[in-house]
C-alpha positions in Angstrom: 368.8 289.5 187.0 368.1 286.4 189.2 364.3 286.9 189.2 364.2 286.8 185.4 366.3 283.7 185.3 364.0 282.0 187.9 360.8 282.9 185.9 362.4 281.6 182.7 363.3 278.3 184.4 359.7 277.9 185.7 358.3 278.5 182.2 360.6 275.9 180.6 359.6 273.4 183.3 355.9 274.1 182.7 356.2 273.7 178.9 358.2 270.4 179.4 355.6 269.1 181.8 352.8 270.0 179.5 354.5 268.3 176.6 355.1 265.1 178.6 351.4 265.0 179.7 350.1 265.4 176.1 352.3 262.6 174.8 351.6 260.2 177.7 349.8 256.9 176.9 346.1 257.0 178.0 345.0 255.0 181.1 343.1 251.8 180.8 339.4 251.9 180.1 338.4 250.4 183.5 340.5 253.0 185.4 338.1 255.6 186.8 341.0 258.1 186.6 341.2 257.9 182.8 338.5 260.5 182.3 340.0 262.9 184.9 341.8 265.8 183.2 345.4 266.5 184.3 344.5 270.2 184.4 346.5 273.2 185.1 347.2 272.1 188.7 349.0 268.9 187.5 351.2 271.1 185.3 351.8 273.5 188.2 352.8 270.5 190.4 355.2 269.3 187.7 356.7 272.9 187.4 357.5 272.8 191.1 359.5 269.6 190.6 356.9 267.2 192.0 356.4 263.9 190.2 352.9 263.6 188.7 351.7 260.4 186.9 350.0 260.9 183.6 346.3 260.8 183.8 346.3 261.1 187.6 343.5 263.2 189.1 344.7 266.5 190.5 344.8 266.8 194.3 344.3 269.8 196.4 347.5 271.8 197.1 349.0 270.8 200.4 346.3 268.2 201.1 346.1 264.4 201.0 344.2 262.2 198.6 340.8 261.1 199.7 340.9 257.5 201.0 337.9 255.3 201.5 338.0 254.3 205.2 336.8 250.8 205.8 335.4 251.9 209.2 332.8 254.0 207.4 331.1 251.0 205.9 328.6 248.7 207.6 330.6 245.7 206.4 333.7 247.0 208.1 334.7 247.8 211.6 332.3 248.6 214.4 329.1 246.9 213.3 327.6 243.7 214.7 324.8 241.7 213.2 321.8 240.5 215.3 322.9 237.8 217.7 326.6 238.5 217.4 328.6 239.5 220.4 332.0 240.3 218.9 333.6 238.1 221.5 335.4 234.8 221.6 334.7 232.2 224.3 338.2 232.7 225.8 338.0 236.5 226.0 338.5 238.0 229.5 335.6 239.4 231.5 335.4 240.7 235.1 332.2 239.7 237.0 331.2 241.2 240.3 328.5 241.0 243.0 326.9 244.4 243.6 325.0 245.2 246.8 321.8 246.8 245.6 318.3 247.4 247.1 314.7 246.7 246.2 311.7 248.7 247.4 309.0 246.4 248.9 306.1 247.9 250.8 307.9 251.3 251.3 310.9 249.5 252.8 314.3 248.8 251.2 315.6 245.3 251.3 319.0 244.0 250.3 319.5 242.6 246.8 322.7 241.0 245.4 323.2 241.1 241.7 325.9 239.6 239.4 327.0 242.2 236.9 329.9 242.5 234.3 332.5 245.2 234.8 334.0 247.2 231.9 337.7 247.8 231.8 337.2 251.4 232.9 335.1 250.4 235.8 337.6 248.0 237.2 340.4 250.5 236.7 338.4 253.0 238.8 338.0 250.5 241.5 341.7 249.8 241.5 342.3 253.6 241.9 340.1 253.7 245.1 336.7 254.8 243.8 333.7 254.1 246.0 331.8 251.1 244.8 328.9 248.8 245.7 330.7 245.7 244.4 331.6 243.4 247.2 333.8 241.0 245.2 335.1 240.8 241.6 336.3 237.6 239.9 338.1 237.2 236.6 336.4 234.7 234.2 336.2 233.9 230.5 333.3 235.0 228.3 332.0 231.5 228.0 331.9 231.1 231.8 330.2 234.4 232.3 327.4 233.8 229.7 326.7 230.1 230.5 323.4 231.2 232.1 323.8 229.2 235.3 324.9 230.7 238.6 326.2 227.3 239.7 329.0 227.4 237.1 330.3 230.7 238.2 333.1 231.0 240.8 332.1 230.2 244.4 332.7 233.8 245.5 329.9 235.0 243.3 327.4 232.5 244.7 328.1 233.2 248.4 325.3 235.8 248.8 321.6 235.0 249.6 319.3 235.5 246.7 322.0 236.5 244.3 320.7 236.8 240.6 322.0 237.9 237.2 321.6 241.5 236.4 319.1 242.9 233.9 320.1 242.4 230.2 323.0 240.4 231.3 324.1 238.9 228.0 324.0 242.3 226.2 325.9 244.0 228.9 328.4 241.2 229.3 329.3 241.3 225.6 329.6 245.1 225.6 331.9 244.9 228.7 334.0 242.1 227.2 334.7 244.2 224.2 336.2 246.9 226.3 338.8 244.3 227.5 339.9 243.8 223.9 341.4 247.3 223.6 345.2 247.7 223.7 345.3 249.7 226.9 343.2 247.0 228.7 345.2 244.1 227.3 348.5 245.7 228.3 347.8 247.3 231.7 344.5 246.0 233.3 344.3 242.3 232.9 346.5 241.8 236.0 344.1 243.6 238.4 341.9 240.4 238.7 343.4 237.6 236.5 341.2 234.8 235.2 340.5 232.3 238.0 341.3 234.8 240.8 339.1 237.1 242.9 339.4 240.3 244.9 337.3 241.9 247.6 339.6 244.7 249.0 337.7 247.5 247.3 336.5 250.8 248.7 333.1 249.4 249.5 330.3 251.8 250.2 326.7 250.9 249.4 324.8 253.4 251.5 326.1 256.8 250.3 324.5 256.4 246.9 322.0 253.5 247.2 321.2 251.6 244.0 317.5 250.9 244.1 316.7 248.4 241.3 312.9 249.0 241.1 312.9 252.7 241.8 310.3 254.8 240.0 310.8 258.5 239.6 307.5 260.3 240.0 307.6 264.0 239.3 305.2 266.3 241.1 304.7 270.0 241.6 306.5 269.8 244.9 309.7 269.2 242.9 309.6 272.7 241.4 312.2 275.1 242.7 310.6 278.2 244.1 312.8 281.2 243.7 313.3 283.5 246.7 311.8 287.0 246.3 315.1 288.6 247.2 316.5 287.4 243.8 313.3 287.9 241.8 314.1 288.3 238.1 310.6 287.8 236.7 308.9 290.9 238.2 306.7 288.8 240.5 307.2 291.2 243.4 305.8 294.2 241.5 302.8 292.1 240.3 302.0 291.0 243.9 302.4 294.6 245.2 300.0 295.8 242.5 297.5 293.1 243.3 297.7 294.0 247.0 297.2 297.7 246.3 294.1 296.9 244.1 292.6 294.8 247.0 293.3 297.6 249.5 291.5 300.1 247.2 288.5 297.7 247.1 288.4 297.6 250.9 288.7 301.4 251.1 285.9 302.0 248.6 
């Protein structure tokens, strides 16, 4: 019957594969796979018509061989040493002037700050998101990190008291790396090219005011008091019991 012939064929292939593996030359001494047994799985793979090298370590059925990914090591992708920015001087970076506020003597005063924009931020501005950026200019990384406002484009110097933002170098290098991604290089560099400026954004600095020196002080007044109509902690019954006890004291 066909089933018997198929079983006999599989047995012949298994015996032939086992014979080939036993007669194969051993791997070199420096090969870590030399000590790995071929095992029954290797024979089974050969019996199914799959080519298996002599001395090769068995792999899981249906799976892929484990590969050491270079991104997993600190020497590989994604790690920067102290002082490194991961950017070249000619890399693109978008700089903008943000209209912020500072609190002085319980009053808010205007404050203009030069800040770097990530690729995602500028794309959001292009799509009409509200922003506190009044103007954005395209510059190189060297121009942005020179440390002198006088060397920046004139549009970034045109505001009274303008200063660099906090941790500017760190934020500038992080933002510049977002412009190295394929999507940014292919689709976003034309929004504000190097040497050009744009100010036609959806500007709104009052709806969500950015207060640079704001301190969040938490007090008991910030606690949310739950209405008794939706009491889930049994406070109403406790208050009623307390009121009844006070009434009994008065009636005594």
